TORNU-517344 format. One record per residue: residue in three letters; x, y, z of N, C-alpha, C, O, CB in turn. Coordinates in steps of 0.1 Angstrom, whole numbers, plus 5000, padded with zeros to 4 digits. Glycine has a CB too. Layout:
# TORNU-517344
+------+------+------+------+------+------+------+------+------+------+------+------+------+------+------+------+
| type |  nc1 |  nc2 |  nc3 | cac1 | cac2 | cac3 |  cc1 |  cc2 |  cc3 |  oc1 |  oc2 |  oc3 | cbc1 | cbc2 | cbc3 |
+------+------+------+------+------+------+------+------+------+------+------+------+------+------+------+------+
|  ALA |    X |    Y |    Z |    X |    Y |    Z |    X |    Y |    Z |    X |    Y |    Z |    X |    Y |    Z |
...
+------+------+------+------+------+------+------+------+------+------+------+------+------+------+------+------+
END
This chain:
# TORNU-517344
+------+------+------+------+------+------+------+------+------+------+------+------+------+------+------+------+
| type |  nc1 |  nc2 |  nc3 | cac1 | cac2 | cac3 |  cc1 |  cc2 |  cc3 |  oc1 |  oc2 |  oc3 | cbc1 | cbc2 | cbc3 |
+------+------+------+------+------+------+------+------+------+------+------+------+------+------+------+------+
|  UNK | 0437 | 1781 | 3220 | 0444 | 1784 | 3232 | 0454 | 1773 | 3235 | 0450 | 1761 | 3234 | 0434 | 1786 | 3244 |
|  UNK | 0466 | 1776 | 3239 | 0476 | 1767 | 3242 | 0475 | 1761 | 3256 | 0467 | 1766 | 3264 | 0490 | 1773 | 3240 |
|  UNK | 0483 | 1751 | 3258 | 0483 | 1744 | 3271 | 0488 | 1754 | 3282 | 0496 | 1763 | 3279 | 0492 | 1732 | 3271 |
|  UNK | 0482 | 1753 | 3294 | 0487 | 1761 | 3305 | 0502 | 1760 | 3308 | 0509 | 1769 | 3313 | 0479 | 1758 | 3318 |
|  UNK | 0507 | 1748 | 3304 | 0522 | 1746 | 3306 | 0530 | 1755 | 3298 | 0540 | 1761 | 3303 | 0525 | 1731 | 3302 |
|  UNK | 0526 | 1758 | 3285 | 0533 | 1767 | 3277 | 0532 | 1781 | 3283 | 0542 | 1789 | 3283 | 0527 | 1767 | 3263 |
|  UNK | 0521 | 1785 | 3288 | 0519 | 1798 | 3294 | 0528 | 1800 | 3306 | 0536 | 1810 | 3307 | 0505 | 1800 | 3298 |
|  UNK | 0528 | 1790 | 3315 | 0536 | 1791 | 3327 | 0551 | 1790 | 3324 | 0559 | 1796 | 3331 | 0532 | 1781 | 3337 |
|  UNK | 0555 | 1782 | 3314 | 0569 | 1781 | 3310 | 0574 | 1795 | 3304 | 0585 | 1799 | 3307 | 0571 | 1770 | 3300 |
|  UNK | 0565 | 1801 | 3296 | 0569 | 1814 | 3291 | 0570 | 1825 | 3301 | 0578 | 1833 | 3301 | 0559 | 1818 | 3280 |
|  UNK | 0561 | 1824 | 3311 | 0561 | 1833 | 3322 | 0574 | 1831 | 3331 | 0581 | 1841 | 3335 | 0549 | 1832 | 3332 |
|  UNK | 0578 | 1818 | 3333 | 0590 | 1815 | 3340 | 0602 | 1820 | 3333 | 0611 | 1826 | 3339 | 0591 | 1800 | 3343 |
|  UNK | 0602 | 1818 | 3320 | 0614 | 1823 | 3312 | 0614 | 1839 | 3312 | 0625 | 1845 | 3313 | 0613 | 1818 | 3297 |
|  UNK | 0602 | 1845 | 3311 | 0601 | 1860 | 3311 | 0607 | 1865 | 3325 | 0615 | 1874 | 3325 | 0587 | 1864 | 3310 |
|  UNK | 0603 | 1858 | 3336 | 0608 | 1863 | 3349 | 0623 | 1861 | 3350 | 0630 | 1870 | 3355 | 0600 | 1855 | 3360 |
|  UNK | 0628 | 1849 | 3346 | 0642 | 1847 | 3347 | 0650 | 1857 | 3338 | 0660 | 1862 | 3343 | 0646 | 1832 | 3342 |
|  UNK | 0646 | 1859 | 3326 | 0653 | 1868 | 3317 | 0652 | 1883 | 3322 | 0662 | 1890 | 3322 | 0648 | 1867 | 3303 |
|  UNK | 0640 | 1886 | 3327 | 0638 | 1900 | 3332 | 0646 | 1903 | 3345 | 0652 | 1913 | 3346 | 0624 | 1902 | 3335 |
|  UNK | 0647 | 1893 | 3354 | 0655 | 1895 | 3366 | 0670 | 1895 | 3363 | 0677 | 1904 | 3368 | 0652 | 1883 | 3376 |
|  UNK | 0674 | 1887 | 3353 | 0688 | 1887 | 3349 | 0691 | 1901 | 3343 | 0701 | 1907 | 3346 | 0691 | 1876 | 3339 |
|  UNK | 0682 | 1906 | 3334 | 0685 | 1919 | 3328 | 0685 | 1930 | 3339 | 0693 | 1939 | 3338 | 0674 | 1922 | 3318 |
|  UNK | 0676 | 1930 | 3348 | 0675 | 1940 | 3359 | 0688 | 1940 | 3367 | 0694 | 1951 | 3370 | 0663 | 1938 | 3368 |
|  UNK | 0693 | 1928 | 3371 | 0705 | 1928 | 3379 | 0717 | 1932 | 3371 | 0726 | 1939 | 3377 | 0707 | 1913 | 3384 |
|  UNK | 0718 | 1928 | 3359 | 0729 | 1932 | 3351 | 0729 | 1947 | 3348 | 0739 | 1954 | 3348 | 0729 | 1925 | 3337 |
|  UNK | 0717 | 1953 | 3346 | 0716 | 1967 | 3344 | 0720 | 1975 | 3357 | 0727 | 1985 | 3356 | 0702 | 1971 | 3340 |
|  UNK | 0716 | 1970 | 3368 | 0720 | 1976 | 3381 | 0735 | 1976 | 3382 | 0741 | 1986 | 3386 | 0713 | 1969 | 3393 |
|  UNK | 0741 | 1965 | 3380 | 0756 | 1964 | 3381 | 0762 | 1974 | 3371 | 0772 | 1980 | 3374 | 0761 | 1950 | 3378 |
|  UNK | 0757 | 1974 | 3358 | 0763 | 1983 | 3348 | 0762 | 1997 | 3352 | 0772 | 2005 | 3350 | 0756 | 1980 | 3335 |
|  UNK | 0751 | 2001 | 3358 | 0749 | 2015 | 3361 | 0757 | 2019 | 3373 | 0762 | 2030 | 3374 | 0734 | 2018 | 3364 |
|  UNK | 0759 | 2009 | 3382 | 0768 | 2012 | 3394 | 0783 | 2013 | 3389 | 0791 | 2021 | 3395 | 0767 | 2001 | 3404 |
|  UNK | 0786 | 2006 | 3378 | 0800 | 2007 | 3373 | 0802 | 2020 | 3365 | 0812 | 2026 | 3366 | 0802 | 1995 | 3363 |
|  UNK | 0791 | 2024 | 3358 | 0792 | 2037 | 3350 | 0792 | 2049 | 3360 | 0800 | 2058 | 3358 | 0781 | 2038 | 3340 |
|  UNK | 0783 | 2049 | 3370 | 0782 | 2060 | 3379 | 0769 | 2067 | 3377 | 0761 | 2063 | 3369 | 0794 | 2070 | 3377 |
|  UNK | 0767 | 2077 | 3385 | 0755 | 2085 | 3385 | 0754 | 2094 | 3373 | 0762 | 2103 | 3371 | 0754 | 2094 | 3398 |
|  UNK | 0744 | 2090 | 3364 | 0743 | 2098 | 3351 | 0741 | 2113 | 3354 | 0746 | 2121 | 3346 | 0731 | 2093 | 3343 |
|  UNK | 0733 | 2117 | 3364 | 0731 | 2131 | 3367 | 0744 | 2138 | 3370 | 0746 | 2149 | 3365 | 0721 | 2132 | 3378 |
|  UNK | 0752 | 2132 | 3378 | 0765 | 2138 | 3382 | 0774 | 2139 | 3370 | 0781 | 2149 | 3368 | 0771 | 2130 | 3393 |
|  UNK | 0775 | 2128 | 3362 | 0783 | 2128 | 3350 | 0779 | 2139 | 3341 | 0787 | 2146 | 3335 | 0783 | 2114 | 3343 |
|  UNK | 0765 | 2140 | 3339 | 0760 | 2150 | 3330 | 0763 | 2165 | 3335 | 0767 | 2173 | 3327 | 0745 | 2149 | 3328 |
|  UNK | 0763 | 2167 | 3348 | 0766 | 2180 | 3353 | 0781 | 2184 | 3351 | 0784 | 2195 | 3348 | 0763 | 2181 | 3368 |
|  UNK | 0789 | 2173 | 3352 | 0803 | 2176 | 3351 | 0809 | 2176 | 3337 | 0817 | 2184 | 3333 | 0811 | 2166 | 3359 |
|  UNK | 0803 | 2166 | 3329 | 0809 | 2164 | 3315 | 0799 | 2165 | 3304 | 0803 | 2165 | 3292 | 0816 | 2151 | 3315 |
|  UNK | 0787 | 2167 | 3307 | 0777 | 2168 | 3296 | 0769 | 2156 | 3293 | 0773 | 2145 | 3296 | 0783 | 2174 | 3284 |
|  UNK | 0758 | 2158 | 3286 | 0749 | 2147 | 3282 | 0756 | 2137 | 3272 | 0754 | 2125 | 3273 | 0736 | 2152 | 3276 |
|  UNK | 0764 | 2143 | 3263 | 0771 | 2134 | 3254 | 0780 | 2124 | 3260 | 0781 | 2112 | 3256 | 0780 | 2143 | 3245 |
|  UNK | 0786 | 2127 | 3271 | 0795 | 2118 | 3279 | 0786 | 2107 | 3285 | 0790 | 2095 | 3284 | 0803 | 2125 | 3290 |
|  UNK | 0775 | 2110 | 3290 | 0766 | 2100 | 3296 | 0761 | 2090 | 3285 | 0762 | 2078 | 3286 | 0753 | 2107 | 3302 |
|  UNK | 0757 | 2096 | 3273 | 0752 | 2087 | 3262 | 0764 | 2079 | 3257 | 0762 | 2067 | 3254 | 0747 | 2096 | 3251 |
|  UNK | 0776 | 2084 | 3256 | 0787 | 2077 | 3251 | 0791 | 2065 | 3260 | 0793 | 2054 | 3256 | 0799 | 2086 | 3249 |
|  UNK | 0791 | 2068 | 3273 | 0795 | 2058 | 3283 | 0784 | 2047 | 3283 | 0788 | 2035 | 3284 | 0796 | 2064 | 3297 |
|  UNK | 0772 | 2050 | 3283 | 0761 | 2040 | 3283 | 0761 | 2032 | 3270 | 0760 | 2020 | 3270 | 0748 | 2046 | 3285 |
|  UNK | 0763 | 2038 | 3259 | 0762 | 2031 | 3246 | 0774 | 2023 | 3243 | 0774 | 2013 | 3236 | 0760 | 2041 | 3234 |
|  UNK | 0785 | 2026 | 3250 | 0797 | 2018 | 3248 | 0800 | 2007 | 3259 | 0810 | 2000 | 3259 | 0809 | 2027 | 3247 |
|  UNK | 0790 | 2007 | 3268 | 0791 | 1997 | 3279 | 0786 | 1983 | 3274 | 0774 | 1982 | 3271 | 0784 | 2002 | 3291 |
|  UNK | 0795 | 1973 | 3274 | 0791 | 1960 | 3270 | 0781 | 1954 | 3281 | 0772 | 1946 | 3277 | 0803 | 1951 | 3269 |
|  UNK | 0783 | 1958 | 3293 | 0774 | 1954 | 3304 | 0759 | 1958 | 3301 | 0750 | 1950 | 3303 | 0779 | 1959 | 3317 |
|  UNK | 0758 | 1970 | 3297 | 0744 | 1975 | 3294 | 0738 | 1967 | 3282 | 0727 | 1964 | 3283 | 0745 | 1990 | 3291 |
|  UNK | 0746 | 1965 | 3272 | 0741 | 1958 | 3260 | 0737 | 1944 | 3264 | 0727 | 1938 | 3259 | 0751 | 1957 | 3249 |
|  UNK | 0744 | 1937 | 3273 | 0740 | 1924 | 3277 | 0727 | 1924 | 3285 | 0719 | 1916 | 3283 | 0752 | 1917 | 3286 |
|  UNK | 0726 | 1934 | 3294 | 0714 | 1936 | 3301 | 0702 | 1939 | 3292 | 0691 | 1933 | 3294 | 0715 | 1948 | 3311 |
|  UNK | 0704 | 1947 | 3282 | 0693 | 1950 | 3272 | 0690 | 1937 | 3265 | 0678 | 1935 | 3262 | 0698 | 1961 | 3262 |
|  UNK | 0699 | 1929 | 3261 | 0696 | 1916 | 3255 | 0687 | 1907 | 3263 | 0677 | 1902 | 3258 | 0710 | 1908 | 3252 |
|  UNK | 0690 | 1906 | 3276 | 0681 | 1898 | 3285 | 0667 | 1904 | 3286 | 0657 | 1897 | 3287 | 0688 | 1896 | 3299 |
|  UNK | 0667 | 1918 | 3287 | 0654 | 1924 | 3288 | 0646 | 1922 | 3275 | 0634 | 1921 | 3275 | 0656 | 1939 | 3290 |
|  UNK | 0653 | 1922 | 3263 | 0646 | 1919 | 3251 | 0641 | 1904 | 3251 | 0630 | 1902 | 3246 | 0656 | 1921 | 3239 |
|  UNK | 0648 | 1895 | 3256 | 0644 | 1881 | 3257 | 0631 | 1881 | 3266 | 0621 | 1874 | 3262 | 0654 | 1872 | 3263 |
|  UNK | 0631 | 1888 | 3277 | 0619 | 1889 | 3285 | 0607 | 1894 | 3277 | 0596 | 1889 | 3279 | 0622 | 1897 | 3298 |
|  UNK | 0609 | 1904 | 3269 | 0599 | 1910 | 3262 | 0593 | 1900 | 3252 | 0580 | 1899 | 3250 | 0604 | 1923 | 3254 |
|  UNK | 0601 | 1893 | 3245 | 0596 | 1883 | 3235 | 0589 | 1872 | 3242 | 0579 | 1866 | 3237 | 0608 | 1878 | 3227 |
|  UNK | 0594 | 1868 | 3254 | 0587 | 1858 | 3262 | 0573 | 1863 | 3266 | 0563 | 1855 | 3266 | 0595 | 1854 | 3274 |
|  UNK | 0572 | 1876 | 3269 | 0559 | 1882 | 3272 | 0550 | 1881 | 3260 | 0538 | 1878 | 3261 | 0561 | 1896 | 3276 |
|  UNK | 0555 | 1884 | 3248 | 0547 | 1883 | 3236 | 0541 | 1868 | 3234 | 0529 | 1867 | 3231 | 0555 | 1887 | 3224 |
|  UNK | 0550 | 1858 | 3236 | 0545 | 1845 | 3235 | 0534 | 1842 | 3245 | 0524 | 1836 | 3242 | 0557 | 1835 | 3236 |
|  UNK | 0537 | 1845 | 3258 | 0527 | 1843 | 3268 | 0514 | 1849 | 3265 | 0503 | 1843 | 3267 | 0533 | 1848 | 3282 |
|  UNK | 0514 | 1862 | 3260 | 0502 | 1869 | 3257 | 0494 | 1862 | 3245 | 0482 | 1864 | 3244 | 0505 | 1883 | 3254 |
|  UNK | 0502 | 1856 | 3237 | 0495 | 1849 | 3225 | 0488 | 1836 | 3230 | 0480 | 1831 | 3223 | 0505 | 1846 | 3214 |
|  UNK | 0492 | 1831 | 3242 | 0487 | 1818 | 3247 | 0477 | 1820 | 3258 | 0469 | 1811 | 3260 | 0498 | 1810 | 3251 |
|  UNK | 0477 | 1832 | 3265 | 0468 | 1833 | 3276 | 0464 | 1848 | 3278 | 0468 | 1856 | 3271 | 0476 | 1829 | 3289 |
|  UNK | 0454 | 1850 | 3287 | 0448 | 1863 | 3289 | 0458 | 1872 | 3296 | 0466 | 1868 | 3304 | 0436 | 1862 | 3297 |
|  UNK | 0457 | 1885 | 3292 | 0466 | 1895 | 3298 | 0463 | 1896 | 3313 | 0472 | 1900 | 3321 | 0463 | 1909 | 3291 |
|  UNK | 0451 | 1893 | 3317 | 0448 | 1894 | 3331 | 0455 | 1884 | 3340 | 0455 | 1885 | 3352 | 0432 | 1893 | 3333 |
|  UNK | 0460 | 1873 | 3333 | 0468 | 1863 | 3340 | 0483 | 1866 | 3338 | 0491 | 1866 | 3348 | 0465 | 1849 | 3335 |
|  UNK | 0487 | 1868 | 3326 | 0501 | 1869 | 3322 | 0508 | 1881 | 3329 | 0519 | 1879 | 3335 | 0503 | 1870 | 3307 |
|  UNK | 0503 | 1892 | 3327 | 0510 | 1904 | 3332 | 0511 | 1905 | 3348 | 0522 | 1907 | 3353 | 0503 | 1917 | 3327 |
|  UNK | 0500 | 1903 | 3355 | 0502 | 1903 | 3370 | 0511 | 1891 | 3374 | 0519 | 1894 | 3383 | 0488 | 1901 | 3376 |
|  UNK | 0510 | 1880 | 3369 | 0518 | 1869 | 3373 | 0533 | 1872 | 3370 | 0542 | 1870 | 3379 | 0515 | 1855 | 3366 |
|  UNK | 0536 | 1876 | 3358 | 0550 | 1880 | 3355 | 0555 | 1891 | 3363 | 0567 | 1890 | 3368 | 0551 | 1883 | 3340 |
|  UNK | 0547 | 1901 | 3365 | 0552 | 1913 | 3372 | 0555 | 1909 | 3387 | 0565 | 1913 | 3393 | 0542 | 1924 | 3372 |
|  UNK | 0545 | 1902 | 3393 | 0547 | 1899 | 3407 | 0558 | 1889 | 3409 | 0566 | 1890 | 3419 | 0534 | 1893 | 3412 |
|  UNK | 0559 | 1879 | 3401 | 0570 | 1869 | 3402 | 0584 | 1876 | 3400 | 0594 | 1873 | 3406 | 0569 | 1858 | 3393 |
|  UNK | 0584 | 1886 | 3391 | 0596 | 1893 | 3388 | 0600 | 1901 | 3401 | 0612 | 1902 | 3404 | 0595 | 1903 | 3376 |
|  UNK | 0590 | 1907 | 3408 | 0593 | 1914 | 3420 | 0599 | 1905 | 3430 | 0609 | 1909 | 3437 | 0579 | 1919 | 3426 |
|  UNK | 0594 | 1893 | 3432 | 0600 | 1883 | 3441 | 0614 | 1879 | 3437 | 0623 | 1879 | 3446 | 0591 | 1871 | 3442 |
|  UNK | 0616 | 1876 | 3425 | 0630 | 1871 | 3420 | 0639 | 1883 | 3421 | 0651 | 1881 | 3423 | 0629 | 1865 | 3407 |
|  UNK | 0635 | 1895 | 3418 | 0644 | 1907 | 3419 | 0648 | 1909 | 3434 | 0660 | 1912 | 3436 | 0637 | 1919 | 3414 |
|  UNK | 0639 | 1907 | 3443 | 0643 | 1909 | 3457 | 0653 | 1898 | 3461 | 0663 | 1901 | 3468 | 0631 | 1907 | 3466 |
|  UNK | 0651 | 1886 | 3457 | 0660 | 1875 | 3460 | 0674 | 1877 | 3453 | 0684 | 1875 | 3459 | 0654 | 1861 | 3455 |
|  UNK | 0674 | 1881 | 3440 | 0686 | 1883 | 3433 | 0694 | 1895 | 3439 | 0706 | 1895 | 3439 | 0683 | 1885 | 3418 |
|  UNK | 0686 | 1905 | 3443 | 0693 | 1917 | 3449 | 0700 | 1913 | 3461 | 0711 | 1918 | 3464 | 0683 | 1928 | 3452 |
|  UNK | 0694 | 1905 | 3469 | 0700 | 1900 | 3482 | 0713 | 1891 | 3479 | 0723 | 1893 | 3485 | 0690 | 1892 | 3491 |
|  UNK | 0711 | 1881 | 3470 | 0721 | 1871 | 3468 | 0733 | 1876 | 3459 | 0744 | 1875 | 3462 | 0715 | 1859 | 3461 |
|  UNK | 0729 | 1882 | 3447 | 0739 | 1886 | 3438 | 0745 | 1900 | 3439 | 0756 | 1903 | 3437 | 0734 | 1884 | 3424 |
|  UNK | 0736 | 1909 | 3443 | 0740 | 1923 | 3444 | 0744 | 1927 | 3458 | 0748 | 1938 | 3461 | 0729 | 1932 | 3438 |
|  UNK | 0741 | 1918 | 3468 | 0744 | 1920 | 3482 | 0737 | 1933 | 3487 | 0743 | 1940 | 3496 | 0760 | 1922 | 3484 |
|  UNK | 0725 | 1935 | 3483 | 0717 | 1946 | 3487 | 0710 | 1942 | 3500 | 0707 | 1930 | 3503 | 0707 | 1951 | 3477 |
|  UNK | 0706 | 1952 | 3508 | 0699 | 1950 | 3520 | 0684 | 1949 | 3517 | 0678 | 1959 | 3512 | 0701 | 1961 | 3531 |
|  UNK | 0678 | 1937 | 3518 | 0664 | 1936 | 3516 | 0657 | 1934 | 3529 | 0659 | 1924 | 3536 | 0661 | 1923 | 3506 |
|  UNK | 0650 | 1944 | 3534 | 0644 | 1944 | 3547 | 0632 | 1935 | 3548 | 0627 | 1929 | 3539 | 0641 | 1958 | 3551 |
|  UNK | 0627 | 1933 | 3561 | 0616 | 1924 | 3564 | 0603 | 1928 | 3556 | 0596 | 1920 | 3552 | 0613 | 1924 | 3579 |
|  UNK | 0601 | 1941 | 3555 | 0590 | 1946 | 3548 | 0589 | 1941 | 3533 | 0579 | 1937 | 3529 | 0589 | 1961 | 3548 |
|  UNK | 0601 | 1941 | 3527 | 0601 | 1937 | 3513 | 0599 | 1921 | 3512 | 0593 | 1917 | 3503 | 0615 | 1940 | 3506 |
|  UNK | 0605 | 1914 | 3522 | 0602 | 1900 | 3522 | 0587 | 1897 | 3525 | 0582 | 1887 | 3519 | 0611 | 1893 | 3533 |
|  UNK | 0581 | 1904 | 3534 | 0567 | 1902 | 3536 | 0559 | 1905 | 3524 | 0549 | 1898 | 3521 | 0562 | 1911 | 3548 |
|  UNK | 0563 | 1916 | 3517 | 0556 | 1919 | 3504 | 0558 | 1908 | 3494 | 0548 | 1904 | 3487 | 0561 | 1932 | 3498 |
|  UNK | 0570 | 1902 | 3494 | 0572 | 1891 | 3484 | 0563 | 1879 | 3488 | 0558 | 1872 | 3479 | 0587 | 1887 | 3485 |
|  UNK | 0562 | 1876 | 3501 | 0553 | 1865 | 3505 | 0539 | 1867 | 3500 | 0532 | 1858 | 3495 | 0554 | 1862 | 3520 |
|  UNK | 0534 | 1879 | 3502 | 0520 | 1883 | 3498 | 0519 | 1882 | 3483 | 0508 | 1878 | 3478 | 0517 | 1897 | 3503 |
|  UNK | 0529 | 1886 | 3476 | 0529 | 1885 | 3461 | 0527 | 1870 | 3457 | 0520 | 1867 | 3448 | 0541 | 1891 | 3455 |
|  UNK | 0535 | 1862 | 3464 | 0534 | 1847 | 3461 | 0520 | 1842 | 3463 | 0515 | 1834 | 3455 | 0544 | 1839 | 3469 |
|  UNK | 0514 | 1847 | 3474 | 0500 | 1843 | 3476 | 0491 | 1847 | 3465 | 0482 | 1840 | 3461 | 0495 | 1848 | 3490 |
|  UNK | 0493 | 1859 | 3460 | 0485 | 1864 | 3449 | 0487 | 1856 | 3436 | 0477 | 1853 | 3429 | 0488 | 1879 | 3446 |
|  UNK | 0499 | 1852 | 3433 | 0502 | 1844 | 3422 | 0495 | 1831 | 3423 | 0490 | 1825 | 3413 | 0517 | 1843 | 3420 |
|  UNK | 0495 | 1825 | 3435 | 0489 | 1812 | 3437 | 0474 | 1813 | 3435 | 0468 | 1804 | 3429 | 0491 | 1807 | 3452 |
|  UNK | 0468 | 1824 | 3438 | 0454 | 1826 | 3435 | 0451 | 1827 | 3420 | 0442 | 1822 | 3415 | 0448 | 1839 | 3442 |
|  UNK | 0460 | 1834 | 3413 | 0459 | 1835 | 3399 | 0461 | 1822 | 3392 | 0454 | 1819 | 3382 | 0470 | 1845 | 3393 |
|  UNK | 0470 | 1814 | 3397 | 0473 | 1801 | 3391 | 0461 | 1791 | 3391 | 0460 | 1782 | 3383 | 0485 | 1795 | 3398 |
|  UNK | 0452 | 1793 | 3400 | 0441 | 1784 | 3402 | 0429 | 1787 | 3393 | 0420 | 1780 | 3392 | 0436 | 1785 | 3416 |
|  UNK | 0430 | 1798 | 3385 | 0419 | 1802 | 3376 | 0421 | 1795 | 3363 | 0413 | 1797 | 3354 | 0419 | 1817 | 3374 |
+------+------+------+------+------+------+------+------+------+------+------+------+------+------+------+------+
END
């Protein structure tokens, strides 16, 4: 079993890469438009072509792949009962923060309260 430092560093990298990928994917999809509407008007082929030719989507996929490989490293060093909840909950918090700061989305009080509770849960996990 590896040092807890390796585990938490891999979780931090996973969270950062995952949040970056999520934000980039959101921007890419807003740039492309509503896939359902495009499909109704121009067909499934157009949706697939637009998505596969979007550099923004490929960059987002790259960051999501980095997050996946960080998850594999973390799982090789620590228990799934620690890695997955910590990574998922911290990603929730960073996604809310990034949505507010970078995507200019409205993040209401309820989501911030949920983020605080999530942080409390991660603190409990970290003590084990």
